[in-house]
N, C-alpha and C positions, 0 to 999 in steps of 0.2 A: 504494500500499500504506499509506504514511504517513497519507494522508487518511482511511483507514478505521480506523486504530488510534488516532488522536488523540481521537475522541469516547469511545472505551472508556477511555482513560487519564484523560480529564477526569471521566467518571462514576466510575471507581475512586477518584480523588482525593477527590471530593465524598462518596462513601460512606464513605471512611476517616475523613475529618474529622468527619462526622456521627456515626459509630460511636464515635470517640474522645471526642467531646463527651458522648454518652450514657453511655459507660463512666465518665467522670470524674464526671458528675452522680450516677450510681448509686453509685459507690464512695465519694463524699464524703457521701452520705446525703440528697441533695436530693430524691430520689424516695421517701423514707420517710415517716413520720408527721409531724404538725405539731410535736411536741416535738423530734424529730430535725432537722427543718428549722430550727427556732429556734436549735438548737445550732450548726448549720453556718453560719447567718447571723451569729451572734456571733463565730465563728472568722474568717469572711471580713471582718467589720468590724475585727477586730484585726490581720489579716494584710495588708490592702490598703494602708493608709496608709504603712507602711514600704517596701512594694514601689514604690508610686508615687513616693515621695521619692527612692528609689534611681535610678529611671529618669529622673526630672526632672534629678537631678544629672548623670547620665551624658550626657544630651542637652543640658544647659544651659538647660532650660526652667523657667519659673516658673508654678506652678499656683495658682489662687485656692483659698482655704480652702473646704472643703465645709460646708454647714450641717448641724447635727445633726438627725437624723431618728429619732424614737421610733416604731417600728412593731413590733407584736407579731403575727406570723402566727397564733399560737394564738388570740388575741382576735379577730382579723379572721375567722378560720375559724368560731369559735364564734358570732359575731354573724350571719354569713351563714347558718349552719345554723339558728339560731333564727328568723331572718326567713323562710326558706324553709318551715320546719315550721309557723310561724304562718300564713303565706299558705295552705298546704295545709289547715290545720285550719279556716280560715274560708271556704274555697272553697264548700262546700255551702250555707252560710247566705247568702253573697253571691249565689250563683246563684239561690237562691229569691227573694231580694229583687229582683234584676234581672228575673226572670220575672214577679213580681207587678207591678212597675212597667210592664213591657211589656204585660201584659194590661190593666192600668188605662188605659194610653194608648190601646190599641185600643178599649176600651169607650167611652172619651171621644170617639174619632173616629166611632164608629157611632151616637152619640146624635143 
């Protein structure tokens, strides 16, 4: 009986942990827009260093200093959207160019 219930308990534990992580991500605003994500990232940057220092003091560990990273999700998102839209707008022109090159290559082969 215990052998049959153990996999169910393991699955329930995994589903609970995944659901909790999803709830925390949604509740904190990570699944919102880019502006809201930037705000959450700024809050996390402010909250994590004191928490890490507290835990390192508790366990008696020494952590190396972290390098400063300047990253703006809003700018990264916008540049990705611009690149995608640019590629989509140029696609018909590029397809025509590649078709003409292919036809010219075939004409050169048949000469």
